C-alpha positions in Angstrom: 0.0 0.0 0.0 1.5 3.4 -1.0 1.5 6.1 1.6 1.3 9.8 1.4 2.9 12.1 3.9 0.9 14.7 5.7 1.2 16.8 8.9 -1.4 17.7 11.5 -1.5 19.8 14.5 -2.6 18.2 17.8 -2.9 19.4 21.4 -0.2 18.5 23.9 -2.4 16.2 25.9 -3.4 14.2 22.7 0.4 13.9 21.8 1.1 12.6 25.3 -1.9 10.1 25.0 -0.8 8.9 21.6 2.8 8.3 23.0 1.4 6.4 25.9 -0.8 4.3 23.8 2.0 3.6 21.4 4.3 2.5 24.1 1.7 0.3 25.5 1.0 -1.3 22.2 4.6 -1.6 21.2 4.3 0.5 18.2 4.7 4.0 16.9 2.6 7.2 17.2 2.4 7.4 13.4 0.9 3.6 13.4 -1.8 4.6 16.1 -2.7 7.6 14.2 -2.9 5.6 10.9 -5.0 3.1 12.4 -7.4 5.6 14.0 -7.6 7.4 10.6 -8.1 4.2 8.7 -11.0 3.3 11.2 -12.7 6.6 10.9 -12.6 6.5 7.1 -13.6 2.9 6.8 -17.0 3.6 5.1 -15.5 6.1 2.8 -12.5 3.9 1.6 -14.5 2.0 -1.2 -15.6 4.0 -4.2 -19.2 3.3 -4.6 -20.4 3.0 -8.2 -22.8 5.7 -9.5 -24.8 3.3 -11.7 -25.5 -0.5 -11.3 -25.6 -1.1 -15.3 -29.4 -1.2 -15.7 -30.6 1.1 -18.3 -33.4 1.5 -20.6 -32.8 1.0 -24.3 -32.5 -1.6 -27.0 -30.9 -4.9 -25.9 -28.4 -4.8 -28.8 -27.1 -1.3 -28.0 -23.5 -2.4 -27.3 -23.3 -4.4 -30.5 -25.0 -1.9 -32.7 -24.1 1.4 -31.2 -23.3 3.2 -34.5 -26.5 2.1 -36.0 -28.6 3.3 -33.0 -26.7 6.6 -33.0 -27.3 7.2 -36.7 -31.0 6.3 -36.3 -31.3 8.8 -33.4 -29.6 11.6 -35.4 -27.1 11.8 -32.4 -24.7 14.8 -33.1 -26.8 16.2 -35.9 -27.4 20.0 -35.7 
């Protein structure tokens, strides 16, 4: 997984709490922050499709797109 560097400002008491938690878990403050951010963003990580592939129109639209476009005068002034 690729990572991107970012900077944040936190209060002193939060920094101390992060240091204590990281020490207790045997990890780094950065890892504690990454895990918390990942959990907070969990529902937004997946890109949700806008459409489900159900459209009205001719069944052979994909196979005969040019013919259907010509018949509809698509692109004509």
